N, C-alpha and C positions, 0 to 999 in steps of 0.2 A: 626641960632644953634640951635635948643631945646636940653634937656639937655638928653636926651633919645637920639636920633640924638649921641652925641658927646660919649657916653658910645659907643654904636652899631660901633662908628669906629673907636674905642680906640680897639683894643686887649688887652692892658693890666689892661687899667681903665677896660672893659664888665669882664675882669678872676676875677678880686678885688672887682669889684659890687658883683661877683659872691659868690664870698666867706662871704660878708660880710650876704647876706641871705641864705645862702642854709653851709653844712661843707664839707669841697673840700672830694668829693668822696664818696656826702650822698649825698639821695630824698628828709632828711629831711628840713622841712627850722627851723631854723635857732627859739629861743622861744620868740625870739621880735619879729618878723614875721606873728608869729601864731597866738599871742594875741595882736599885738598891727597898724602893718602896717597890712596887709589886709584888716580887716575890710573901712577900706576907698578905698578897691579896685573893690571889689567883689560884686555880691547880691546874701542879700533874701528876702523871704516874706516873707508874716507873716505867723504861724504857724509853722513854721521850725522844724522840732526837724535833731538834729543832735547826735545817741546818746553819751555814754562817751565816750564809747571803740573807737568810727572808728579814721584811722589812717587820716590825715588832708593833705597830701604833696602838699598841694595849693602855690600857689608864688605869686605877683601880675603882674610879669611880664608879666602875663598872663591869660585872664579871668576864670570866677568861678563863677556860679550860677545856685541857684535852685532857684524854685518859692511856691508860695502858700501851704502851708499845707503838702509835704512833706518830705518822711521821710530818711534820712540813719542810717541802726540796724550796730549794734554792729561788731566791728572787721572785717569792709569793710577799705577798701582805698580809698583817692583819690586824683589822681596822674595830673596837669595841666603841668609839669616841660618843658614838650614840646610841648601841645596842650591846647587849650581849652576842659574844660567837661563844659559842659551845661543838667540843673535836669529839668524837669517843674513841672507844679505845682496837684499835689494831684497824686505824683508819689511815691512809695515806691523800694529801696534802700534795700538788704534784707540782711541778718548775710552775713558775711566771703565772700561779693561781693571784686574787685576788676576790678580799672575804671579806666582807662590811654591814658586818651588826647591826640589825640582831640575826642569829642566823642561829637553829642545830641542827648539826653536823653527825649524824649517828654511829653506829658499830661499824665496823667489816667495812665502810667507803672509800671509794679512792672516785676520786675526780684526777684527770688527765694534766696533760698542759694546756694556760693558761686561758681559764675556764674564771668567767665572772658571779660576784654570787655576795649581791650586796641588795640590803634592805634598805632603804636608805635614797629615798627620789628630792631632790630637789622642784622647791615650788618655782613655782611658775605665773598663775591665773594673771594679776598684776601687772597690763603691759607700759602702766609707769615706772616703775620699779626697775632695776636689773636683775638678769633674776637670781646670783648670788647676796641678794639684800632679802629674799625672800624665805628661810630659812625652808629646813628640811620636814619632810612627812619620813615613816617609819615604816611599815610592817615590820611580820617577820617572815623571814623564811625555815624552810625544815627541810631538811633532806635527810629519810627516814632510814636507818639498814641496810645496809647489803645493793645495796646502788652505787651503781657504776655509771658517769658523766663523759662522753667523749671533747678528748682537746678544744679551745678552741665554740664552747656553748657559754651560754651569759643564763643563769636563774633571775629572775626581777620578783623584785619586792611581793612578799603577800603570798608564795607562791610553796607548797606541798607538794613535796616527788615524794610519792609514795612507798613504800617498807619492795626490795632487791627491781627497783622497775633501773633501765639505762634509756638515758638520754644520748641522744647520735650527735660526733662531731658535728661544730656548726650552730648547734641547739638554740631556740633561743626560746624561753621556757616562759613562757608567760600567765600561764595560768596551770591548776592542778592536775595532776600526774598520779590517775590510780595505784594500786598497787601492783606492783608484774606488770608491768609494762612496759613497749617499746615507745618511743619516742621518736622521733627527727625531724627537722626541719625547723622555717621560719616564719609565723609561728608555728613552737611543734605541735608538731600534731600525733595522735595514737595512733600508729601502724602494727602493734604484734600483742597476744595479753597472752596468760596464762589461762589455760586452762584447765585444773582440777579433775576434770569428766573423762578427758583426752590423755592429760597429761601428758598436757605439749603446749608447746608457744602455734596461737593461731593466731590464723593472720585477723584485723578488728575489721569490723564489716560498717 
């Protein structure tokens, strides 16, 4: 049995290792994890820029990767505590974004300012317990290549935004967006699609 399997199969050992990586009741990894350990587990492409004031809450037990020429702007938070976070090449994570895995962001994606994309939900079904004691559920978010997500948008768990789509500022995306679409509103609805026959963007019917 491998070391990782031994840790997973022993609740006490798993709890101890978790404490070594993250202080109790916190999401941010310990300094030694951020400075030393993560570099052996995570993948970073060439010419990547992660600004000084980015909060990288990434841990070695879930994947994190960022492709060539991509940038994460100041005051953003990247968290892979409950699921992998993957950012493709030539992509921008704008000021103040919150990305909580599992989230996959493709190549040539623009995320504007103050976007929340969270693959995590808190369970709430048992009214006899506080919500914070009921654990979490996860469902992956996928933002495909060439998308543009406007400022203050929210992308909820389990959503896929198709290739070369636009999500307007302030939209709340609760359902999949097909490729080559423009979506607005709360909840987001599609108002335009690219028509290959007309070779133009047309109003959605």
